[in-house]
N, C-alpha and C positions, 0 to 999 in steps of 0.2 A: 788754620784758624776757623772756628765756627762762625757761621753767619749770625746776625742779630736775631733774637727770638721774635716771633710774631707779635703784633701789637694789639692783640685782643685785650679789652679792658678787664681788669680784675673785678671781683665781685663787689667790693666796697669802694667808697671814695678814698682817694689818696691824699692824706694830709700834707699840706705844704707843697703841693705840686706846682703852685704858681711860681713864675720866675722871680728871682731875687732882685733886689734893688742894686744900685751901683755898689761895687766893692764887696759883694756878697752879703749885703745886709739882710736881716731876717724880716719875716712878717712879724706882726705884733705878738704872736704866741711864743711862749718860752720853749726851749728844747724839751723840757720835761713834759709840757703840754703836747708838743708834737709827738714825742715818743709814746705817750699814753694813747693818743689817737691812732698812731700807727699800729701799736700793739692790738688795739680793739679791731682795727681793720683786718689785720692778719688773722686774729682769732675768728672773725666772721667768715673770712675766706676759707680758713681751714675747716670750720664747721660745715660750710656749704659743700666743700670737697668731700668731707667724710660722709655726708648724706648721699652724695653721688656715688661714692665707693660702695655704700650699702645697697644702692640701686643697681650695682654691678656695671657701672659705666666703664668704658674702655680705660685701661690702666695707663696707657701712654698719654691719653688726653688729660687724665687727672694730674700726672706728673708734670706735663707741660703747662697746665693751668696754674699749678702752684708756682712753677718757675716764673710765669708771667706776673703773678701777683707779687712775688718777692722782687722781681725786676723793677716794678713800678715803685715800690717803697725805697729800694736802694737808689734809684735815679732821683727820687724826690729828696732823699737825704743828701745826696751829692749836690743837688741844686741849692739846698739850704746852707750847706757848709762851704762849698768851694766857689770862689769868685768866678764870674764869667770871664772867659778868655784865659784862665790860668793854664799854663803849659803842662797840664796833667791829663792822663788818660786812665780810664777805669775799665778793667776787664773782669769778668767772671771766669774762674779757672776751676780745674778739677771737675767733679760731678756737676757742680753748679754751671760751669762753662759748657758742659755737655747738655745742659738743659734737663737734668734729672734731679729734681728736688722732691724728696719724700717728706712726710710730715715732720720728721725730726732730723733731716739731713743737715750736716754742717754746711756752712757758707764760706767759700774760699774766694777771696778777691785779690786782685793785683792793681796797685796804682803804679803806672809806668810814667816815669819822669826823669829828667836829667838831675844830677846830684844837686846842682844849685837850686833848681826848682823845688826839690824835696826839702831843702833847708828853708827856703823862703816861705813855703806853705805848710811847714811842719804842724803848726797849731791847728790849721784848718783840717788837715788830714786826721790828726788825733781826735778832733771834735767829731769828724764823720764816723769814725769807728766806735767811739763812745756812744754816739747817738743811735747807731744800729744796735749795739748791745742793749741799750735801754729800751729799744723798740721790740725786743724779743728776737733779734736776729744776730746771735753771737757769731760774728764773722772772723774766720781766720784770715789774716791778711799779710801782704808783703808790699813794701814800697821799694821799687828797684828802677834803676836805669836800664836801658838795653844791654849795656856792657855788664852790669851786675846780674842781669838775667842769664847771660852767657856763662858767667863765672859760677853762679849758683847751680845751673843745670849741669855744668861739667863735673861739679863735685857731688851731685846727688841726682841720680836718675829719676827719683820720684818728683823732683822739682821740674825736670824737663817734661815728664809725663803730664803733670798738672798744667803746665804752660802750653803744651801741645793742644789742649782742648779749650784754650782761651777764647772767650766770646766777648766782643766789645759791648760795653754798656754805655760808656761815654768816651768815645774815641774816634778820631778822624782817620782817614785812609792812611795818612803818613804814620800815625802811631801803630796801626795794624801792621803796616809793612815793616816798621822797625822791629817789632816784636817777632814777626816771622823770620826776619833776617837774623835776629839774635839767637834763635834756637834752631837754625837751619842745620841739616846734617853736615854740611861742610864746616860748620863752626863747632858743633859738639855732637857726640854720640852718632857716628855714622851708622847706617842701617844694620850692618853685621854685628857691630859691638852692642848696639841697642837690643837686637834680637837675643843675643847670647845672655846678656844681663837680665833681661826680662824673663826669659825662659828659666834661668836659674832662680830668679826671685819667685816665680810661680812654684817651682819644685820645693823651695824652702818653705813657702807658705803652706803648701799641701802637707809637708812633713809635720808641721805644727798641729795638724788635725789627724795625724796617723795615716795620712794618704787615703782617707776614706770620707765620703759624705754621709755614710751610714752611721752617724753618731746619734745618740738619744736627744741631744740638744745641739743640732747642727747650726753652723753660722751661715746665714743666707748670703752674706756679702763676701766673706773671705774664705769660706770653706771650699774644699774641692767640689767643682761643679756649680759653684755659686756665681753670683753676678760679677765678681771680680774676674773670673775666668773669661766671661764674655767681653768685659772691658779690655782685658789683656789682648784679646784678638783684635779689637778695634785699634788699640795703640800700635800693635805691630803692623797692622794693615796700613796705617798712616805712615809709619816710619819706613817700612820696607817697600811699600808699593805706592805711597802717596795717595791712598784711597781713604776717603772720609766715610767711615761706617763699613759695614760688611756687604751691603748690597752691591756696590761696584765690583766686588770680587767675583761675582757671578759672570759678568761680562768679560772679566779678565781671565776666566777659566780656572780660577783658584778655588772656587766654591760652587758646588752644584746648587741649582735652584731648590732642590728638595732639601739639601743641607741648610741652606739659608732659611727656608721656611721653618724647618725644625728648630733651629737655634733661636729664631725670633719668637716662635711659639713658646718655647721654654723660658726665654728671657722674660716674656710678658707674665708667664705663670709665676716665676720667681719674684718679679717686681710686684705682683699683686700680693704675694705673701709678705713681702717686705713692707709695703704700704700699710697693710692690715696690722702687721706686728707693731709698727710705730704707733698706730692708733690705739691698740689695746694696751701697749706698755706705757704710753704717755711720756716716753723719753727716748733718747737715742739708744736703741737696742737692736742688735743685728743677730743675736742668737735666739733660736726658737727654744726658749727655756720652758721647762715644765710649768712655770708660773703663768705662762701665757698661752700654752698650746690649746687647752680646752676652750678658752674664751675666743681665741682666734678662729678655731674650727667652727664654732657656733656662728661667729660673725660672717664667716665665708659661706654659710648656708649648709654646712655638713650636718647630717642627722644620724644618730646612732641607729644601727639596724641589727638584725639577729646575728650577723656574722662579724661586722666591723663596728667599732666605736667611731664616732665622728672624728675624733682626734687621729685615729689610726688611718682613716681615709685621707685626711689632709696630709699626714706625714708620708703616706705612700706616694701621693702625688708629688711631693717635694723630692723624695728619693729618686723617683723615675725621671723627673726633670733634670736633676743633677747628673744622673748617669748619662743622659743624652748629651748634655752640655760637655761632659768630660770626653765622650767619644768624638764629637766634632772638634773640640779644642785640640785633641791629640792629632787628628788628621791635618788640621790647618797649620799647626805648628810645624809639622813635617813638610808641608808644602812651602811654607816660608823659608825653611832651611834649604830646600832644593832651589828656591828662587835665588838665594844668596850664594849658595855653594856651587850651583850648576849641576847638571845631570852627571852622575857618576857612571862609569862603565859597568853595565850589569854583570853579575857573576853567576853563571849557571849553577844550579843546585841539583836538580833532577828534572826529568822531562816535565815540562809545563810550569816550572817554578824557577825563579832566579832571585838573587839578592841585589837590591838597589840601595846602596849606602847602608847596608846592614838590615834592611827591611825586606820582608818576604813579599814577593810580587808574583801574581799569577799571570802568565804570559799569553794565555788564550784570548783572542779578541772578543769572544762572546762569553767570557767567564763571568759567573758560573753557569753551567748548563743545567744544573740541578743539585739536589742534596748530596749526590755522590761526589761531585766536584768539591763541595764544601767540606765533606769529611776528608777528602784527599788533601785539601789545604791544611787542615789541622794535623794530619799525619806528617806532612812535610815539615810543618812548624816544629813538631815534637822531635823530628829526626835531626834538626839543626838547632840545638839549644843556644848557640851563640847569637842567634838573630836578635836584633833590637826590638822587633815587633812586626806588625803588619804594615805593609806599604799603604799609604793613604788612598791611592787609586783602587787597590784591591779591597781595602776596608769600605770604601764608598760603594763599590760594586756589590760587596757582600750585604751592606745595609739596604741597598735598593732591592736586593733579591729576597730579603726576609719575608715579605708578605706572600711570596710564591712558594716558600719552602714548606713541604708537607710535614705533618707530625708522624710519629712512629707508627701510628695505627694505619696510616695511609700508604705505607711503603712495603716493598717486598722483602722476602727473607734475606736476600743478598745485601740490601741496604742496611737492614738492621744488623747484619753481621759486621758491616764496616764500622758501625758505632761501637759494637762490642770489641772490635779489634783495637779501637782507640783506648777503650777502658783497660784492655789487657796489655797495651803497648808501653812504650817508654813515656815517662812524665804524664801519666793519666790524670793526675790532679791538676797539673798546670793546664792540660788540655781542657778539662771541664771548666776551670776558672775562665779561660779565654772564651770558650763557647758561651758561658754565662754572660760575660762582660759585653760580648758582641751581639747578644740577642739570639744566638743559634740554639742554645740549650732550651730556652723558653719556647722556641718553635717546635723542637723535637719532642719536648715533654710539656704540653700545655699547662699541666698542674704546677710546674716550676715557674712559669710566667705569672701565674696568679699570686704566688708568694714573693715575687720579685719586688723589692721595695716595701714589703709589708712589715711594719713594725708592730710590736706589742707594747701597749702602754703600761709598762712596769719597769722595775729596776733589775729584774732577774735577767732579762734578755736585752743586752746593750747593743745588739746588731739587728738589722732586718733579717727576716727568715732566710732569704737567699744568701746574704753575707754570712750568717751563722753557719749555714750548710757548707759554704765554701771553707770557712774556718775549721769546721769538723774534718773536712776532707784533707785540708793542709796538715792537720794534726796526724791524720792517718798516714799521709805521705812521710811525715817525720818518723813514724814507727818503722816505715819501710826502708829508711836510709841506712839502717844497720848500726847507726851511732847511738850510744846510750844518751838519753835526754834526762838531765837531773830532775826534771819535773815529774817523770814517770818511772817509778822504781823498777818495774819488771816488764814494761811494755816491749823493750828490745829483746827480751827473752821469749816472749809469747809470740811475737810476729813471725819468726821463722817457722813456727809450727803450722801456719795457715796453709790449708790445702789449695784454696783459690782466693787470693787476696781481693780479686774483683768483686766477690760477694760482699765483702765488708764495705767497699766503695759504694756499691748499690744500696746497701742498708743505710749508709751515711747520707746518700743522695735523697733517699725517700723518707727518712725518719721524721721529718717535720713538714713534709710536703703538703699535708692536709690541714695545716694551721689556717684558722679563719673561716672554715666551712661550717662551723657548728658541729656538735658531737665530739666524740673522742678522736683526736687527730691521730693517735696511735692506731686505732682500729681502721679508720678511713685510709690512712697511709699504707697500712698493710694490704688492703684491697688493691690500691694503686700499684704497689710494688709487685704483687703477685701477677697482675695483668701485664705489667711491663716485662717482667722476667719471662713469662710464658711466651709473649710475643717475640722475645729476642732469643728463643730457642734454648733456654736453660732446662736442665733436667728437672723432673718433678722434685727430686730431693733437694737440689739447689734452690729451686723456687720456694719450697717450704721453709728452707733455712733463712732466706732473705726475708720472707714474710714474717716469720717468727721474730727475727731481730727487730724489725720495724715495730711490730706489735708490742714487744717487751722491752723496748729500748730504755725505759725508765725503771725497770725492775731492779737492776743492780744498784742504781743510785739510791732509790727509796729504801731498799733493804739495808744498805750500808749506813745511811745517815739517820734512819728513823728507828731501826731495830738494834738490839744488842747482839752483835755478831760474835760475841764471846759465848753466847748461849748455843749449845749443840743443837737444840731443837730448831732454832732459827736457821742454822746452817743446813740442817737436814731438809727443812721445808724449801729453802731456796734451791738446794741441789736437786730436789725432786722436780721443781719447775724447770730447771735448766736441762736436766736429764742426761746430757752427754758432754764430753770434753770439748768437742768442736764448737758447740754452742757457747760454752763457757769462755773459750778463747776469744771468739768473735764479740761476745757481749761485753767482756772486760775491756777490750780495745775500743769498742764503740762508745762505751760509757765514759772512759777517760777522755776520748776525743770530744765527746758531746759536752761534758761539763767544762773542760778547758776552753772550748770554743764558744761558750755562752757569754762569758765575761772574763776579762783579764784578772779581775779580783776574786773570781769565784773559786779557782783552782788553788789549792795550797797543799802543804805537806801532810796535813791531817787527812784530807780527802784522799790523797794519794795512798797513804798507808791503810786507810779504811778499806779502799777497794782492793789493794794488794792483799791485805789480810783475808778479806772475804773470798777473793779468788783462790788463795792458797788453801784455805780451809775447805772450800767447796771441791777443789781438785782432789784433796785427800778423801773427802766423803764419797766422791764418784769412784775413786780407786778402790775404796773399801767395799763399795756396793751399796746401793740405796736400800737394799733389803736388810742391811746390817747397820742401823743407826748407832752411833757411838753411845755407850752408856756413860753416865756421869763419872762413875768410878774410873773408867778407862781414861777419860779425858783428864781427870785430876792426876792420875798416876803419870801420864805423859808429860804434863806441864811441870809436875813436881820433879820428875827425873831431869828434865831439861834445865830447870832453875838450879837444881842441885849441882849439875855439871858446871854451870857458870860460877857458882860459889866455890866449888872445889878448885876451879882455876884461879880464884882469888886467894887461895891458900887457907881457906877456912876448913876446919876439921868437920868430918861427917856428923859427929855427935853434936857439935854446936849448931850445925845446919838444921838438924832434926829439932833441936830446942827452939830455934828461931821459927821454923815452920809451924811448930805447935802453938805459937802465939798468934798466928795469922789466920784469917777467916778461910774456911774451906772453899767458899764460893769464889774466892780469888783465884784458886788453882783451876776452878772449872771454867771461869770466863776471862781470866787474865792472860797476858803474854808472859812467857818464861823470863824474858829480860827484865820486865817490870817487877815480877815476883822477887827476883834476885836482888834488884835495886832496893826494894822496900825492906827485904830481909836485912840488908846491910844497914839500913836506917835504924833498925831495931836494936842494933848492938850498942850497949851502954845506956839504954833507956829502960827504966824500970816499968812495972806494970801500970803505974798511974802517971807516967811521964808523957811529955809532949815532944814531938819531933816534926820539923818542917824541912823538906828537901825539894830542890828544883833542879832540873837539868835541861839543857837544850835538846830540842828535837831536830833531827837531821832534815836537810833539804828545804828549810824555810827559815829565813832570818827572823829572829825574835820569837820563834815558837818554843814553848816550854812545856815540860811535864812537871806537875807539882804534886807532891805527896804530903799529906797531913796525917799524922798519928796523934790522937788526942783522946783523953777520957771523954766519953759521950756526955753531952749536956745540951739542953734545949737552946736553940739559936745559933748553934755552931756553924751549920751550913750557910745560914744567912750572913753571918759575920765574915766567913771566908769569901763568899761571893762579893760582898760589899767592898772588902779590902782589895781583891783583885780588880774590881771595877775602878776603884780609886787609883790604882796603878796604871789604868789605861789598857787593861788586858781583857780580851773577850774570850769567854769560855766556849770551847768547841765541843767538849765532852766532859761529863762528870760521872764518876762511879763512886758510890758510897756503900761501904761494906761494914758490917758489925763484926768486931773481933771477939774472940772467946773470953777476954778479960774485961768486958764492958768498955772496950776502946772502939774507936771508929777508925777505919782505914779509908780515907777520902783521897781520891786521885782526880786530877784535872788536866786537861790539855788546853792550853791557852795560846792565843795569838795577839799581837798588838791590835788594838781596836781600830786605830787609824791606818793600819797597814804599814806604818813607817817607824814610829818610835820603838826602839828596842829597850826592853827592861832587863837588866842583868839578873841572873838566877839568884845571886847573893842578895840583891835588893828585895826580891820577892820573899826570900826566906826571912830576912830581917823584919820586913813589914808584917808578915803573917805571924811571926813569933810575938811581936809586940802586940798585935791585935788580940791574939788568943790568951795573952797574959792578963787581959782585962777580966775582972770579976763579973762585970755587967756587959755581956755581949750585945744587949739591945741598944747600947749607945753607939754602935758602929753602923752608920747609915750610908746609903749609896751617895755618890757624888751627884750634884745637880748640874745638868748640862742643857745647852740649847739644842733643840732638835735641828739636824741638818736641813737646809732649805729644800732639797729635792724630796725628802721623805714626806713633807707636808702635802704633797700632791698624790700620794699613794697610800691613803689611809684605808686599811681593811676593817671591816666590821669584826670585832674580836669574837672568837668562838671558844667557849669553855665546855669541856666534856668530862664525864666521869665514867669509870668502868672498874671492875674488880679484877685484881691480878689473878694469874692462873692458879696460884696456890690459895687464893682466897684470903690472904693475910694483909694485903695492902689495897689502897684505893689508887687507881691509875688516873692521874689528872692530865688531860691533853689540852694544850693551849695553842691557838692560832691567832696571830695578831700582826700588826705592822711592826717591823723591827725598828729599833732605835738604840742609840747608846744608853747603856744602863738598864735595858729592859729586864734582863735576868735578875739584876740586883733588886729592882723594884718588885718583881714577882716574889722573890724569896723573902723580901721584907713583909709582904702581905701574908705569906705563909707563916712567918714568925708571929705576926700580930694575931693571927688566928690560932696560935698555940699548936701548930701542926709540925710534925716531924717529916723530913725528907730522907728517903732511903736510897733513891737512885734518880738520875736525871739524864735525859737524852736531849741534846741541844742541836737543832737543825735550822739553818737560815738559807733562804732562797731569795736573793735580791732583797726586796723590801718586806718579804714575808718570813716571819719566824714561826716555826712549828716545834714546840717543846713538849716533852713528856716527862712527868715526874711520878715516882711511886711514893706515896705519902701515907701517913697514919696520924691518929690523934696522939695525945700525950701518954695514952695507955698502950700504944702500939696496936690499936685496933683500926679497922677500916672506918671511913667516915660515914656516919648516919646521914639520912636525907636532909635533916635541918642543917647539919654542918656543911654538907655540899652546897646547899642553897646560900648559906652565909658566905662561903668562900667564893662562889660564883659572883655574888653581888659585889664583894670587896675587890675581886680581880677586875671586873668590868668597870668599876668606879676608878680604879687605878689606871687602866688602859685607855679609857675614854675621857677621863676628866682632866688630864694633864697634857694639853696639846703643846705646851712650851718645852716639854722635855725632848 
């Protein structure tokens, strides 16, 4: 049971604090008057505390002061409503009982009374809680006898946990003793059962947040490494060891003084964030939502600088605090387990190491003697994959040694060789992840420490830089497993060809390591990678290869998503930059791992096929020789022959195939896939020269992905109508190719995905809706759907950029558009193009988080490039569309 709070006076006068008259009679003011005065007092107290917060007063003092202010109001309300001498006791429980009230914390109260007293004073108790609600103190409450407390606690461990922190507000010693007895371990939840249940509760809670604190909008209270994890340790300490708080555990030998100092420091840092979040949100909010991050960072005194935004500085502090809380939480849970289960007989593993209840323990009395011992520890861990983790004593010794560990620049060749042996050994990615989590990797590579916990305030990168890096490495480990992954079409075929897989791991480790330094992170990271590889004894050829991969790690992604990889010229230019097969293999795998490790929503079947197609085309170009770029006629002949073979397999005669191909645009054979050409040719059968056909088919490897083909006589507004219809169906266009046929028909093909990532639209429904739309004589009547802009996009508004260029053949204007992505963006843009009476001949759609980068080939109604006045008019119209409708 917690002791009563200190009796410091609150900031304002307490209404109705005078004693009641006999029988609980009121003063002259009404309950409404009292509640209004109490609300004003609380508001004044909260305003004074907010001012102290902004002056950077101690956070524990602020939380305690708010608790005292609320205590005074609650006691005054009790005196107003409950008759003197009534056999009732009042306790603060939960966080309020712990004495931690934040500006918007809930208020949990327990009225302890025998059942007959509960009935006798029912109206007075009901009046008490109504009065508190009216006073702005919405209290969660329970009215129980000691026996009812026992029963409720037995059925719900959260009830026991709240009651274990009970603090008497109006209770005598007998009431305190009776509550203590009601929830004693001999009555309910003995220590071992309580520990197991609470540990499982924490695991389940962490799983709700994907077992990581590195979320874009983390939960300060419930998320991994949040305040709840600190509170869980307090609850277990009380139930398992009878210790109130964590400080007594130091004397008991369960917690090191340094560990206690660390977790208290981080608890205060998290508490300050939570207090400030409540202030800026003005409501009970525990998630650091985008809505509040910038405002909170400014209130905490963070200022933008050349390398880091203020919000990024604040979030990095949170992520680092959460990581430290998680480390100590894990160690202390292990020690509680040992306290309950007793010491197990150590199982020798290899010289210097043993297993204690499945945890790796270093046996040397002065371990670690240096960095070599630390590397040996990780080697032993990798050699015994069934281990549950690191023993808490060894983890603490490792943490204490961190400040003394040298970086790689300060070590000899032999020590660097031990690190490379880990990279070339078994489970290298698991080893790197363990080293990162325990702080060793940041000591060995100081640049990695600088990006640990570093977030980027955008929607493209949903993890901190260090966690993204580890996600990339885990993807690489997946390639190495030898098992095909349905997310990556050909990665399992490429991996066995790697000469030295550790070079790919090094490239993955360094590809983003220079984020936040200013300048091009690819260039700066390449310099770091080169220096590191040279220091670790790699050959000049291998050093150059890792350096090139880091410098060019975005090349393949940009080429695939922003350029037309059906164009042989694009393939030749890309192949020229890659230059050889080994670079191509490594770059392909790094690109797949990087995109898939950036956000779970970013990787899809469309990107997988784009990269696979680019890889395959480039490999062919390299085999042919860069001095022999493919001629257009050769590429057309190859695609035509492959498509013809597919159609012959469908039982179509060669003469009919030739007739079908004659009706199709030659450019399709140059830039299209053979299977798409054959599918479109089948769609032409039975359709006359002025007919319309719409076909859709599922794309493999991604639920809901479709390829859509539209054959139609060309007419103005056709593209805008198709886009608007797909938008109304909830489909997002990933790629569009618009080709002019020889009979004044258009051959438009689209690759689409469900815009919300979930709703699947059947191919037949797409065909039906498009057929109906194109049957309209007036295509201008088909408008995009109106939607509310998602909340998170409102905080990532880019300044729109509109650019114009001339196509390579001089026949079209190339429109490039960069803006904030949102539902319906493409439909709105095409509607603008239509209103400007412009024709769209090709489109490349690319989205990176909240950033859309789209490219269109357009002309006027006479099929001529846009003159300067037309370009200016289009720019003005697009900017008005993109900037003027913030509700979309």
